PDB file of N, CA, C, O and CB in Angstrom:
ATOM      1  N   GLY A   1       0.802  -1.177   0.000  1.00  0.00           N
ATOM      2  CA  GLY A   1       0.000   0.000   0.000  1.00  0.00           C
ATOM      3  C   GLY A   1       0.857   1.257   0.000  1.00  0.00           C
ATOM      4  O   GLY A   1       2.082   1.198   0.098  1.00  0.00           O
ATOM      5  N   ILE A   2       0.209   2.344  -0.108  1.00  0.00           N
ATOM      6  CA  ILE A   2       0.856   3.649  -0.102  1.00  0.00           C
ATOM      7  C   ILE A   2       0.922   4.150   1.334  1.00  0.00           C
ATOM      8  O   ILE A   2      -0.109   4.252   1.999  1.00  0.00           O
ATOM      9  CB  ILE A   2       0.097   4.660  -1.014  1.00  0.00           C
ATOM     10  N   PRO A   3       2.133   4.467   1.826  1.00  0.00           N
ATOM     11  CA  PRO A   3       2.215   4.982   3.199  1.00  0.00           C
ATOM     12  C   PRO A   3       1.578   6.367   3.290  1.00  0.00           C
ATOM     13  O   PRO A   3       1.790   7.224   2.432  1.00  0.00           O
ATOM     14  CB  PRO A   3       3.687   5.039   3.673  1.00  0.00           C
ATOM     15  N   VAL A   4       0.812   6.561   4.324  1.00  0.00           N
ATOM     16  CA  VAL A   4       0.160   7.851   4.544  1.00  0.00           C
ATOM     17  C   VAL A   4       0.640   8.401   5.874  1.00  0.00           C
ATOM     18  O   VAL A   4       0.492   7.761   6.915  1.00  0.00           O
ATOM     19  CB  VAL A   4      -1.400   7.719   4.520  1.00  0.00           C
ATOM     20  N   ARG A   5       1.215   9.591   5.828  1.00  0.00           N
ATOM     21  CA  ARG A   5       1.672  10.248   7.050  1.00  0.00           C
ATOM     22  C   ARG A   5       1.124  11.658   7.064  1.00  0.00           C
ATOM     23  O   ARG A   5       1.239  12.379   6.072  1.00  0.00           O
ATOM     24  CB  ARG A   5       3.227  10.252   7.151  1.00  0.00           C
ATOM     25  N   PRO A   6       0.540  12.054   8.158  1.00  0.00           N
ATOM     26  CA  PRO A   6       0.051  13.437   8.222  1.00  0.00           C
ATOM     27  C   PRO A   6       1.219  14.415   8.308  1.00  0.00           C
ATOM     28  O   PRO A   6       2.196  14.164   9.013  1.00  0.00           O
ATOM     29  CB  PRO A   6      -0.892  13.626   9.432  1.00  0.00           C
ATOM     30  N   ILE A   7       1.114  15.499   7.605  1.00  0.00           N
ATOM     31  CA  ILE A   7       2.115  16.561   7.662  1.00  0.00           C
ATOM     32  C   ILE A   7       1.417  17.800   8.187  1.00  0.00           C
ATOM     33  O   ILE A   7       0.456  18.290   7.593  1.00  0.00           O
ATOM     34  CB  ILE A   7       2.779  16.823   6.256  1.00  0.00           C
ATOM     35  N   GLU A   8       1.912  18.296   9.301  1.00  0.00           N
ATOM     36  CA  GLU A   8       1.296  19.467   9.909  1.00  0.00           C
ATOM     37  C   GLU A   8       2.294  20.611   9.957  1.00  0.00           C
ATOM     38  O   GLU A   8       3.445  20.435  10.357  1.00  0.00           O
ATOM     39  CB  GLU A   8       0.779  19.143  11.321  1.00  0.00           C
ATOM     40  N   ASN A   9       1.848  21.755   9.554  1.00  0.00           N
ATOM     41  CA  ASN A   9       2.662  22.955   9.656  1.00  0.00           C
ATOM     42  C   ASN A   9       2.474  23.509  11.065  1.00  0.00           C
ATOM     43  O   ASN A   9       1.392  23.977  11.419  1.00  0.00           O
ATOM     44  CB  ASN A   9       2.275  24.016   8.558  1.00  0.00           C
ATOM     45  N   THR A  10       3.528  23.452  11.855  1.00  0.00           N
ATOM     46  CA  THR A  10       3.443  23.925  13.246  1.00  0.00           C
ATOM     47  C   THR A  10       4.305  25.158  13.478  1.00  0.00           C
ATOM     48  O   THR A  10       4.685  25.458  14.609  1.00  0.00           O
ATOM     49  CB  THR A  10       3.863  22.818  14.210  1.00  0.00           C
ATOM     50  N   ILE A  11       4.610  25.866  12.400  1.00  0.00           N
ATOM     51  CA  ILE A  11       5.477  27.038  12.520  1.00  0.00           C
ATOM     52  C   ILE A  11       4.868  28.099  13.435  1.00  0.00           C
ATOM     53  O   ILE A  11       5.597  28.785  14.151  1.00  0.00           O
ATOM     54  CB  ILE A  11       5.748  27.634  11.142  1.00  0.00           C
ATOM     55  N   HIS A  12       3.560  28.239  13.420  1.00  0.00           N
ATOM     56  CA  HIS A  12       2.907  29.246  14.265  1.00  0.00           C
ATOM     57  C   HIS A  12       2.197  28.609  15.465  1.00  0.00           C
ATOM     58  O   HIS A  12       1.256  29.184  16.012  1.00  0.00           O
ATOM     59  CB  HIS A  12       1.902  30.054  13.438  1.00  0.00           C
ATOM     60  N   ALA A  13       2.648  27.435  15.863  1.00  0.00           N
ATOM     61  CA  ALA A  13       2.042  26.737  16.998  1.00  0.00           C
ATOM     62  C   ALA A  13       2.484  27.384  18.309  1.00  0.00           C
ATOM     63  O   ALA A  13       3.472  28.117  18.338  1.00  0.00           O
ATOM     64  CB  ALA A  13       2.420  25.237  16.982  1.00  0.00           C
ATOM     65  N   PRO A  14       1.758  27.115  19.387  1.00  0.00           N
ATOM     66  CA  PRO A  14       2.118  27.693  20.690  1.00  0.00           C
ATOM     67  C   PRO A  14       3.515  27.292  21.177  1.00  0.00           C
ATOM     68  O   PRO A  14       4.118  28.012  21.973  1.00  0.00           O
ATOM     69  CB  PRO A  14       1.098  27.280  21.721  1.00  0.00           C
ATOM     70  N   THR A  15       4.026  26.170  20.716  1.00  0.00           N
ATOM     71  CA  THR A  15       5.332  25.698  21.193  1.00  0.00           C
ATOM     72  C   THR A  15       6.505  26.185  20.346  1.00  0.00           C
ATOM     73  O   THR A  15       7.653  25.860  20.652  1.00  0.00           O
ATOM     74  CB  THR A  15       5.342  24.196  21.229  1.00  0.00           C
ATOM     75  N   THR A  16       6.247  26.953  19.293  1.00  0.00           N
ATOM     76  CA  THR A  16       7.323  27.398  18.402  1.00  0.00           C
ATOM     77  C   THR A  16       8.363  28.232  19.129  1.00  0.00           C
ATOM     78  O   THR A  16       9.560  28.004  18.953  1.00  0.00           O
ATOM     79  CB  THR A  16       6.751  28.195  17.248  1.00  0.00           C
ATOM     80  N   ASN A  17       7.943  29.187  19.936  1.00  0.00           N
ATOM     81  CA  ASN A  17       8.902  30.064  20.621  1.00  0.00           C
ATOM     82  C   ASN A  17       9.778  29.306  21.608  1.00  0.00           C
ATOM     83  O   ASN A  17      10.985  29.539  21.667  1.00  0.00           O
ATOM     84  CB  ASN A  17       8.166  31.173  21.348  1.00  0.00           C
ATOM     85  N   ILE A  18       9.188  28.403  22.380  1.00  0.00           N
ATOM     86  CA  ILE A  18       9.991  27.631  23.335  1.00  0.00           C
ATOM     87  C   ILE A  18      10.937  26.692  22.581  1.00  0.00           C
ATOM     88  O   ILE A  18      12.064  26.456  23.018  1.00  0.00           O
ATOM     89  CB  ILE A  18       9.075  26.821  24.299  1.00  0.00           C
ATOM     90  N   SER A  19      10.477  26.165  21.460  1.00  0.00           N
ATOM     91  CA  SER A  19      11.328  25.309  20.641  1.00  0.00           C
ATOM     92  C   SER A  19      12.534  26.085  20.118  1.00  0.00           C
ATOM     93  O   SER A  19      13.660  25.589  20.165  1.00  0.00           O
ATOM     94  CB  SER A  19      10.529  24.719  19.473  1.00  0.00           C
ATOM     95  N   ASN A  20      12.306  27.286  19.626  1.00  0.00           N
ATOM     96  CA  ASN A  20      13.406  28.127  19.143  1.00  0.00           C
ATOM     97  C   ASN A  20      14.362  28.486  20.275  1.00  0.00           C
ATOM     98  O   ASN A  20      15.579  28.482  20.089  1.00  0.00           O
ATOM     99  CB  ASN A  20      12.858  29.406  18.496  1.00  0.00           C
ATOM    100  N   TYR A  21      13.816  28.791  21.435  1.00  0.00           N
ATOM    101  CA  TYR A  21      14.629  29.142  22.601  1.00  0.00           C
ATOM    102  C   TYR A  21      15.520  27.963  23.007  1.00  0.00           C
ATOM    103  O   TYR A  21      16.718  28.131  23.233  1.00  0.00           O
ATOM    104  CB  TYR A  21      13.726  29.566  23.785  1.00  0.00           C
ATOM    105  N   LEU A  22      14.924  26.776  23.095  1.00  0.00           N
ATOM    106  CA  LEU A  22      15.699  25.596  23.471  1.00  0.00           C
ATOM    107  C   LEU A  22      16.758  25.270  22.421  1.00  0.00           C
ATOM    108  O   LEU A  22      17.859  24.835  22.759  1.00  0.00           O
ATOM    109  CB  LEU A  22      14.773  24.396  23.672  1.00  0.00           C
ATOM    110  N   ASP A  23      16.423  25.480  21.146  1.00  0.00           N
ATOM    111  CA  ASP A  23      17.403  25.246  20.088  1.00  0.00           C
ATOM    112  C   ASP A  23      18.598  26.179  20.235  1.00  0.00           C
ATOM    113  O   ASP A  23      19.737  25.760  20.026  1.00  0.00           O
ATOM    114  CB  ASP A  23      16.759  25.428  18.712  1.00  0.00           C
ATOM    115  N   GLU A  24      18.356  27.431  20.590  1.00  0.00           N
ATOM    116  CA  GLU A  24      19.448  28.389  20.794  1.00  0.00           C
ATOM    117  C   GLU A  24      20.366  27.962  21.931  1.00  0.00           C
ATOM    118  O   GLU A  24      21.575  28.186  21.877  1.00  0.00           O
ATOM    119  CB  GLU A  24      18.886  29.778  21.079  1.00  0.00           C
ATOM    120  N   ILE A  25      19.791  27.347  22.957  1.00  0.00           N
ATOM    121  CA  ILE A  25      20.584  26.909  24.111  1.00  0.00           C
ATOM    122  C   ILE A  25      21.310  25.595  23.821  1.00  0.00           C
ATOM    123  O   ILE A  25      22.495  25.452  24.123  1.00  0.00           O
ATOM    124  CB  ILE A  25      19.684  26.747  25.344  1.00  0.00           C
ATOM    125  N   ILE A  26      20.600  24.651  23.240  1.00  0.00           N
ATOM    126  CA  ILE A  26      21.138  23.304  23.065  1.00  0.00           C
ATOM    127  C   ILE A  26      22.039  23.182  21.841  1.00  0.00           C
ATOM    128  O   ILE A  26      23.016  22.433  21.880  1.00  0.00           O
ATOM    129  CB  ILE A  26      20.009  22.312  22.958  1.00  0.00           C
ATOM    130  N   ARG A  27      21.742  23.892  20.759  1.00  0.00           N
ATOM    131  CA  ARG A  27      22.500  23.760  19.505  1.00  0.00           C
ATOM    132  C   ARG A  27      24.003  23.965  19.692  1.00  0.00           C
ATOM    133  O   ARG A  27      24.773  23.140  19.201  1.00  0.00           O
ATOM    134  CB  ARG A  27      21.982  24.755  18.485  1.00  0.00           C
ATOM    135  N   PRO A  28      24.469  25.022  20.377  1.00  0.00           N
ATOM    136  CA  PRO A  28      25.927  25.189  20.546  1.00  0.00           C
ATOM    137  C   PRO A  28      26.569  24.034  21.315  1.00  0.00           C
ATOM    138  O   PRO A  28      27.689  23.627  21.005  1.00  0.00           O
ATOM    139  CB  PRO A  28      26.219  26.499  21.270  1.00  0.00           C
ATOM    140  N   ILE A  29      25.871  23.512  22.305  1.00  0.00           N
ATOM    141  CA  ILE A  29      26.399  22.384  23.081  1.00  0.00           C
ATOM    142  C   ILE A  29      26.498  21.152  22.194  1.00  0.00           C
ATOM    143  O   ILE A  29      27.520  20.465  22.184  1.00  0.00           O
ATOM    144  CB  ILE A  29      25.505  22.092  24.317  1.00  0.00           C
ATOM    145  N   PHE A  30      25.433  20.876  21.450  1.00  0.00           N
ATOM    146  CA  PHE A  30      25.423  19.728  20.546  1.00  0.00           C
ATOM    147  C   PHE A  30      26.530  19.851  19.506  1.00  0.00           C
ATOM    148  O   PHE A  30      27.285  18.906  19.278  1.00  0.00           O
ATOM    149  CB  PHE A  30      24.059  19.598  19.856  1.00  0.00           C
ATOM    150  N   ASP A  31      26.624  21.019  18.876  1.00  0.00           N
ATOM    151  CA  ASP A  31      27.640  21.225  17.842  1.00  0.00           C
ATOM    152  C   ASP A  31      29.047  21.011  18.391  1.00  0.00           C
ATOM    153  O   ASP A  31      29.884  20.398  17.729  1.00  0.00           O
ATOM    154  CB  ASP A  31      27.520  22.631  17.255  1.00  0.00           C
ATOM    155  N   LYS A  32      29.310  21.512  19.595  1.00  0.00           N
ATOM    156  CA  LYS A  32      30.638  21.360  20.200  1.00  0.00           C
ATOM    157  C   LYS A  32      30.935  19.900  20.531  1.00  0.00           C
ATOM    158  O   LYS A  32      32.021  19.403  20.232  1.00  0.00           O
ATOM    159  CB  LYS A  32      30.745  22.215  21.470  1.00  0.00           C
ATOM    160  N   GLU A  33      29.981  19.219  21.142  1.00  0.00           N
ATOM    161  CA  GLU A  33      30.203  17.843  21.584  1.00  0.00           C
ATOM    162  C   GLU A  33      30.241  16.848  20.424  1.00  0.00           C
ATOM    163  O   GLU A  33      30.883  15.803  20.529  1.00  0.00           O
ATOM    164  CB  GLU A  33      29.123  17.439  22.561  1.00  0.00           C
ATOM    165  N   CYS A  34      29.576  17.154  19.344  1.00  0.00           N
ATOM    166  CA  CYS A  34      29.470  16.206  18.234  1.00  0.00           C
ATOM    167  C   CYS A  34      30.335  16.566  17.036  1.00  0.00           C
ATOM    168  O   CYS A  34      30.269  15.895  16.006  1.00  0.00           O
ATOM    169  CB  CYS A  34      28.047  16.106  17.797  1.00  0.00           C
ATOM    170  N   GLN A  35      31.139  17.608  17.152  1.00  0.00           N
ATOM    171  CA  GLN A  35      31.905  18.064  15.994  1.00  0.00           C
ATOM    172  C   GLN A  35      32.878  17.017  15.466  1.00  0.00           C
ATOM    173  O   GLN A  35      33.183  17.013  14.273  1.00  0.00           O
ATOM    174  CB  GLN A  35      32.660  19.309  16.346  1.00  0.00           C
ATOM    175  N   ASN A  36      33.370  16.132  16.326  1.00  0.00           N
ATOM    176  CA  ASN A  36      34.324  15.113  15.878  1.00  0.00           C
ATOM    177  C   ASN A  36      33.659  13.950  15.154  1.00  0.00           C
ATOM    178  O   ASN A  36      34.334  13.173  14.478  1.00  0.00           O
ATOM    179  CB  ASN A  36      35.099  14.587  17.055  1.00  0.00           C
ATOM    180  N   THR A  37      32.348  13.824  15.291  1.00  0.00           N
ATOM    181  CA  THR A  37      31.651  12.696  14.672  1.00  0.00           C
ATOM    182  C   THR A  37      30.566  13.133  13.703  1.00  0.00           C
ATOM    183  O   THR A  37      29.791  12.302  13.229  1.00  0.00           O
ATOM    184  CB  THR A  37      31.048  11.821  15.736  1.00  0.00           C
ATOM    185  N   THR A  38      30.499  14.417  13.402  1.00  0.00           N
ATOM    186  CA  THR A  38      29.466  14.928  12.507  1.00  0.00           C
ATOM    187  C   THR A  38      30.102  15.453  11.231  1.00  0.00           C
ATOM    188  O   THR A  38      31.051  16.236  11.273  1.00  0.00           O
ATOM    189  CB  THR A  38      28.641  16.032  13.194  1.00  0.00           C
ATOM    190  N   ILE A  39      29.574  15.019  10.105  1.00  0.00           N
ATOM    191  CA  ILE A  39      30.033  15.512   8.806  1.00  0.00           C
ATOM    192  C   ILE A  39      28.892  16.319   8.216  1.00  0.00           C
ATOM    193  O   ILE A  39      27.809  15.794   7.957  1.00  0.00           O
ATOM    194  CB  ILE A  39      30.468  14.334   7.843  1.00  0.00           C
ATOM    195  N   ILE A  40      29.150  17.604   8.006  1.00  0.00           N
ATOM    196  CA  ILE A  40      28.070  18.488   7.569  1.00  0.00           C
ATOM    197  C   ILE A  40      28.122  18.824   6.082  1.00  0.00           C
ATOM    198  O   ILE A  40      27.122  19.253   5.507  1.00  0.00           O
ATOM    199  CB  ILE A  40      28.108  19.758   8.364  1.00  0.00           C
ATOM    200  N   ASP A  41      29.288  18.630   5.456  1.00  0.00           N
ATOM    201  CA  ASP A  41      29.401  18.922   4.028  1.00  0.00           C
ATOM    202  C   ASP A  41      30.633  18.211   3.471  1.00  0.00           C
ATOM    203  O   ASP A  41      31.355  17.533   4.202  1.00  0.00           O
ATOM    204  CB  ASP A  41      29.486  20.460   3.775  1.00  0.00           C
ATOM    205  N   GLY A  42      30.860  18.374   2.181  1.00  0.00           N
ATOM    206  CA  GLY A  42      31.985  17.708   1.535  1.00  0.00           C
ATOM    207  C   GLY A  42      33.329  18.116   2.099  1.00  0.00           C
ATOM    208  O   GLY A  42      34.237  17.292   2.203  1.00  0.00           O
ATOM    209  N   SER A  43      33.463  19.384   2.464  1.00  0.00           N
ATOM    210  CA  SER A  43      34.721  19.874   3.023  1.00  0.00           C
ATOM    211  C   SER A  43      35.036  19.198   4.353  1.00  0.00           C
ATOM    212  O   SER A  43      36.175  18.795   4.591  1.00  0.00           O
ATOM    213  CB  SER A  43      34.664  21.390   3.207  1.00  0.00           C
ATOM    214  N   SER A  44      34.037  19.074   5.218  1.00  0.00           N
ATOM    215  CA  SER A  44      34.288  18.420   6.510  1.00  0.00           C
ATOM    216  C   SER A  44      34.547  16.927   6.323  1.00  0.00           C
ATOM    217  O   SER A  44      35.264  16.322   7.120  1.00  0.00           O
ATOM    218  CB  SER A  44      33.096  18.634   7.465  1.00  0.00           C
ATOM    219  N   LEU A  45      33.970  16.325   5.279  1.00  0.00           N
ATOM    220  CA  LEU A  45      34.257  14.916   4.984  1.00  0.00           C
ATOM    221  C   LEU A  45      35.721  14.745   4.600  1.00  0.00           C
ATOM    222  O   LEU A  45      36.388  13.829   5.082  1.00  0.00           O
ATOM    223  CB  LEU A  45      33.342  14.395   3.851  1.00  0.00           C
ATOM    224  N   ILE A  46      36.221  15.616   3.739  1.00  0.00           N
ATOM    225  CA  ILE A  46      37.623  15.530   3.314  1.00  0.00           C
ATOM    226  C   ILE A  46      38.553  15.733   4.505  1.00  0.00           C
ATOM    227  O   ILE A  46      39.543  15.014   4.640  1.00  0.00           O
ATOM    228  CB  ILE A  46      37.925  16.575   2.217  1.00  0.00           C
ATOM    229  N   GLN A  47      38.252  16.696   5.367  1.00  0.00           N
ATOM    230  CA  GLN A  47      39.068  16.915   6.568  1.00  0.00           C
ATOM    231  C   GLN A  47      39.055  15.687   7.465  1.00  0.00           C
ATOM    232  O   GLN A  47      40.095  15.292   7.993  1.00  0.00           O
ATOM    233  CB  GLN A  47      38.565  18.140   7.349  1.00  0.00           C
ATOM    234  N   ALA A  48      37.887  15.081   7.641  1.00  0.00           N
ATOM    235  CA  ALA A  48      37.779  13.892   8.488  1.00  0.00           C
ATOM    236  C   ALA A  48      38.581  12.737   7.898  1.00  0.00           C
ATOM    237  O   ALA A  48      39.241  12.004   8.635  1.00  0.00           O
ATOM    238  CB  ALA A  48      36.304  13.482   8.659  1.00  0.00           C
ATOM    239  N   LEU A  49      38.533  12.567   6.584  1.00  0.00           N
ATOM    240  CA  LEU A  49      39.302  11.495   5.949  1.00  0.00           C
ATOM    241  C   LEU A  49      40.802  11.732   6.084  1.00  0.00           C
ATOM    242  O   LEU A  49      41.557  10.786   6.310  1.00  0.00           O
ATOM    243  CB  LEU A  49      38.924  11.375   4.472  1.00  0.00           C
ATOM    244  N   HIS A  50      41.243  12.977   5.950  1.00  0.00           N
ATOM    245  CA  HIS A  50      42.668  13.294   6.137  1.00  0.00           C
ATOM    246  C   HIS A  50      43.108  12.977   7.563  1.00  0.00           C
ATOM    247  O   HIS A  50      44.178  12.401   7.759  1.00  0.00           O
ATOM    248  CB  HIS A  50      42.942  14.782   5.816  1.00  0.00           C
ATOM    249  N   GLN A  51      42.311  13.337   8.553  1.00  0.00           N
ATOM    250  CA  GLN A  51      42.647  13.027   9.948  1.00  0.00           C
ATOM    251  C   GLN A  51      42.680  11.519  10.163  1.00  0.00           C
ATOM    252  O   GLN A  51      43.555  11.002  10.857  1.00  0.00           O
ATOM    253  CB  GLN A  51      41.634  13.682  10.913  1.00  0.00           C
ATOM    254  N   TYR A  52      41.736  10.828   9.571  1.00  0.00           N
ATOM    255  CA  TYR A  52      41.652   9.374   9.665  1.00  0.00           C
ATOM    256  C   TYR A  52      42.928   8.739   9.112  1.00  0.00           C
ATOM    257  O   TYR A  52      43.471   7.804   9.701  1.00  0.00           O
ATOM    258  CB  TYR A  52      40.412   8.848   8.904  1.00  0.00           C
ATOM    259  N   MET A  53      43.404   9.258   7.971  1.00  0.00           N
ATOM    260  CA  MET A  53      44.629   8.723   7.364  1.00  0.00           C
ATOM    261  C   MET A  53      45.857   9.074   8.197  1.00  0.00           C
ATOM    262  O   MET A  53      46.740   8.235   8.375  1.00  0.00           O
ATOM    263  CB  MET A  53      44.797   9.258   5.936  1.00  0.00           C
ATOM    264  N   ARG A  54      45.926  10.305   8.711  1.00  0.00           N
ATOM    265  CA  ARG A  54      47.079  10.722   9.527  1.00  0.00           C
ATOM    266  C   ARG A  54      47.222   9.866  10.778  1.00  0.00           C
ATOM    267  O   ARG A  54      48.335   9.603  11.232  1.00  0.00           O
ATOM    268  CB  ARG A  54      46.946  12.195   9.924  1.00  0.00           C
ATOM    269  N   LYS A  55      46.100   9.435  11.331  1.00  0.00           N
ATOM    270  CA  LYS A  55      46.136   8.598  12.532  1.00  0.00           C
ATOM    271  C   LYS A  55      46.453   7.141  12.208  1.00  0.00           C
ATOM    272  O   LYS A  55      46.574   6.315  13.112  1.00  0.00           O
ATOM    273  CB  LYS A  55      44.806   8.683  13.265  1.00  0.00           C
ATOM    274  N   GLY A  56      46.585   6.826  10.929  1.00  0.00           N
ATOM    275  CA  GLY A  56      46.898   5.455  10.533  1.00  0.00           C
ATOM    276  C   GLY A  56      45.711   4.518  10.619  1.00  0.00           C
ATOM    277  O   GLY A  56      45.889   3.302  10.683  1.00  0.00           O
ATOM    278  N   LEU A  57      44.515   5.056  10.622  1.00  0.00           N
ATOM    279  CA  LEU A  57      43.320   4.227  10.760  1.00  0.00           C
ATOM    280  C   LEU A  57      42.770   3.745   9.422  1.00  0.00           C
ATOM    281  O   LEU A  57      41.933   2.844   9.384  1.00  0.00           O
ATOM    282  CB  LEU A  57      42.252   4.994  11.491  1.00  0.00           C
ATOM    283  N   PHE A  58      43.232   4.334   8.335  1.00  0.00           N
ATOM    284  CA  PHE A  58      42.751   3.959   7.010  1.00  0.00           C
ATOM    285  C   PHE A  58      43.539   2.751   6.529  1.00  0.00           C
ATOM    286  O   PHE A  58      44.738   2.862   6.273  1.00  0.00           O
ATOM    287  CB  PHE A  58      42.879   5.143   6.005  1.00  0.00           C
ATOM    288  N   LYS A  59      42.896   1.615   6.404  1.00  0.00           N
ATOM    289  CA  LYS A  59      43.540   0.360   6.015  1.00  0.00           C
ATOM    290  C   LYS A  59      42.874  -0.177   4.748  1.00  0.00           C
ATOM    291  O   LYS A  59      41.835   0.329   4.324  1.00  0.00           O
ATOM    292  CB  LYS A  59      43.461  -0.689   7.167  1.00  0.00           C
ATOM    293  N   SER A  60      43.468  -1.187   4.158  1.00  0.00           N
ATOM    294  CA  SER A  60      42.871  -1.791   2.966  1.00  0.00           C
ATOM    295  C   SER A  60      41.562  -2.500   3.301  1.00  0.00           C
ATOM    296  O   SER A  60      40.759  -2.781   2.411  1.00  0.00           O
ATOM    297  CB  SER A  60      43.851  -2.777   2.321  1.00  0.00           C
ATOM    298  N   THR A  61      41.349  -2.788   4.576  1.00  0.00           N
ATOM    299  CA  THR A  61      40.115  -3.470   4.993  1.00  0.00           C
ATOM    300  C   THR A  61      39.042  -2.496   5.486  1.00  0.00           C
ATOM    301  O   THR A  61      37.954  -2.916   5.880  1.00  0.00           O
ATOM    302  CB  THR A  61      40.427  -4.478   6.089  1.00  0.00           C
ATOM    303  N   THR A  62      39.350  -1.199   5.466  1.00  0.00           N
ATOM    304  CA  THR A  62      38.386  -0.196   5.924  1.00  0.00           C
ATOM    305  C   THR A  62      37.165  -0.202   5.014  1.00  0.00           C
ATOM    306  O   THR A  62      37.285  -0.171   3.789  1.00  0.00           O
ATOM    307  CB  THR A  62      39.029   1.213   5.960  1.00  0.00           C
ATOM    308  N   LEU A  63      36.006  -0.241   5.623  1.00  0.00           N
ATOM    309  CA  LEU A  63      34.749  -0.223   4.874  1.00  0.00           C
ATOM    310  C   LEU A  63      34.041   1.105   5.097  1.00  0.00           C
ATOM    311  O   LEU A  63      34.051   1.645   6.203  1.00  0.00           O
ATOM    312  CB  LEU A  63      33.837  -1.404   5.292  1.00  0.00           C
ATOM    313  N   PHE A  64      33.439   1.616   4.064  1.00  0.00           N
ATOM    314  CA  PHE A  64      32.649   2.837   4.147  1.00  0.00           C
ATOM    315  C   PHE A  64      31.223   2.525   3.722  1.00  0.00           C
ATOM    316  O   PHE A  64      30.987   1.650   2.888  1.00  0.00           O
ATOM    317  CB  PHE A  64      33.258   3.964   3.266  1.00  0.00           C
ATOM    318  N   CYS A  65      30.301   3.234   4.290  1.00  0.00           N
ATOM    319  CA  CYS A  65      28.914   3.095   3.850  1.00  0.00           C
ATOM    320  C   CYS A  65      28.270   4.476   3.854  1.00  0.00           C
ATOM    321  O   CYS A  65      28.678   5.367   4.599  1.00  0.00           O
ATOM    322  CB  CYS A  65      28.119   2.100   4.766  1.00  0.00           C
ATOM    323  N   THR A  66      27.280   4.630   3.028  1.00  0.00           N
ATOM    324  CA  THR A  66      26.515   5.874   2.991  1.00  0.00           C
ATOM    325  C   THR A  66      25.041   5.530   3.040  1.00  0.00           C
ATOM    326  O   THR A  66      24.633   4.424   2.684  1.00  0.00           O
ATOM    327  CB  THR A  66      26.850   6.713   1.720  1.00  0.00           C
ATOM    328  N   PHE A  67      24.256   6.481   3.482  1.00  0.00           N
ATOM    329  CA  PHE A  67      22.808   6.291   3.458  1.00  0.00           C
ATOM    330  C   PHE A  67      22.146   7.646   3.388  1.00  0.00           C
ATOM    331  O   PHE A  67      22.696   8.655   3.831  1.00  0.00           O
ATOM    332  CB  PHE A  67      22.316   5.499   4.698  1.00  0.00           C
ATOM    333  N   ASP A  68      20.985   7.647   2.837  1.00  0.00           N
ATOM    334  CA  ASP A  68      20.174   8.859   2.743  1.00  0.00           C
ATOM    335  C   ASP A  68      18.914   8.659   3.562  1.00  0.00           C
ATOM    336  O   ASP A  68      18.299   7.593   3.531  1.00  0.00           O
ATOM    337  CB  ASP A  68      19.828   9.200   1.261  1.00  0.00           C
ATOM    338  N   ILE A  69      18.546   9.676   4.280  1.00  0.00           N
ATOM    339  CA  ILE A  69      17.269   9.671   4.992  1.00  0.00           C
ATOM    340  C   ILE A  69      16.399  10.701   4.300  1.00  0.00           C
ATOM    341  O   ILE A  69      16.676  11.899   4.356  1.00  0.00           O
ATOM    342  CB  ILE A  69      17.439   9.987   6.540  1.00  0.00           C
ATOM    343  N   ARG A  70      15.358  10.238   3.655  1.00  0.00           N
ATOM    344  CA  ARG A  70      14.491  11.146   2.918  1.00  0.00           C
ATOM    345  C   ARG A  70      13.270  11.502   3.754  1.00  0.00           C
ATOM    346  O   ARG A  70      12.650  10.644   4.382  1.00  0.00           O
ATOM    347  CB  ARG A  70      14.063  10.524   1.581  1.00  0.00           C
ATOM    348  N   ASN A  71      12.952  12.757   3.745  1.00  0.00           N
ATOM    349  CA  ASN A  71      11.744  13.257   4.406  1.00  0.00           C
ATOM    350  C   ASN A  71      11.700  12.946   5.894  1.00  0.00           C
ATOM    351  O   ASN A  71      10.630  12.694   6.447  1.00  0.00           O
ATOM    352  CB  ASN A  71      10.529  12.679   3.745  1.00  0.00           C
ATOM    353  N   LEU A  72      12.860  12.961   6.544  1.00  0.00           N
ATOM    354  CA  LEU A  72      12.870  12.737   7.989  1.00  0.00           C
ATOM    355  C   LEU A  72      12.065  13.830   8.677  1.00  0.00           C
ATOM    356  O   LEU A  72      11.226  13.556   9.535  1.00  0.00           O
ATOM    357  CB  LEU A  72      14.320  12.701   8.536  1.00  0.00           C
ATOM    358  N   TYR A  73      12.327  15.039   8.296  1.00  0.00           N
ATOM    359  CA  TYR A  73      11.545  16.174   8.785  1.00  0.00           C
ATOM    360  C   TYR A  73      11.105  16.954   7.554  1.00  0.00           C
ATOM    361  O   TYR A  73      11.907  17.662   6.945  1.00  0.00           O
ATOM    362  CB  TYR A  73      12.375  17.083   9.793  1.00  0.00           C
ATOM    363  N   THR A  74       9.865  16.830   7.198  1.00  0.00           N
ATOM    364  CA  THR A  74       9.410  17.446   5.956  1.00  0.00           C
ATOM    365  C   THR A  74       9.257  18.952   6.060  1.00  0.00           C
ATOM    366  O   THR A  74       9.426  19.656   5.064  1.00  0.00           O
ATOM    367  CB  THR A  74       8.107  16.843   5.540  1.00  0.00           C
ATOM    368  N   MET A  75       8.944  19.459   7.236  1.00  0.00           N
ATOM    369  CA  MET A  75       8.809  20.904   7.414  1.00  0.00           C
ATOM    370  C   MET A  75       9.423  21.286   8.743  1.00  0.00           C
ATOM    371  O   MET A  75       8.745  21.297   9.770  1.00  0.00           O
ATOM    372  CB  MET A  75       7.321  21.349   7.344  1.00  0.00           C
ATOM    373  N   LEU A  76      10.693  21.596   8.724  1.00  0.00           N
ATOM    374  CA  LEU A  76      11.391  21.929   9.952  1.00  0.00           C
ATOM    375  C   LEU A  76      12.143  23.233   9.746  1.00  0.00           C
ATOM    376  O   LEU A  76      13.181  23.242   9.085  1.00  0.00           O
ATOM    377  CB  LEU A  76      12.354  20.792  10.376  1.00  0.00           C
ATOM    378  N   PRO A  77      11.649  24.321  10.290  1.00  0.00           N
ATOM    379  CA  PRO A  77      12.349  25.590  10.100  1.00  0.00           C
ATOM    380  C   PRO A  77      13.656  25.607  10.885  1.00  0.00           C
ATOM    381  O   PRO A  77      13.723  25.091  12.000  1.00  0.00           O
ATOM    382  CB  PRO A  77      11.458  26.767  10.528  1.00  0.00           C
ATOM    383  N   GLN A  78      14.676  26.192  10.308  1.00  0.00           N
ATOM    384  CA  GLN A  78      15.966  26.332  10.986  1.00  0.00           C
ATOM    385  C   GLN A  78      16.411  27.755  10.877  1.00  0.00           C
ATOM    386  O   GLN A  78      17.478  28.109  11.378  1.00  0.00           O
ATOM    387  CB  GLN A  78      17.030  25.385  10.396  1.00  0.00           C
TER     388      GLN A  78
END
């Protein structure tokens, strides 16, 4: 069958302001703590691979995988 998921625009919901406030507080902490394990663009991927090679962790048996998550958040203002 065809999956059906409700999509609700909550940009003007009562919780929007508190959500934005919490994001302002939590985002810098998350970014700082996860910077070593988060790849945000091609440039950060290349830097991570260079560090990986410098540490001697890149071997002939190293496996890489990629995945895409589509429509995880269909309407999420940032």
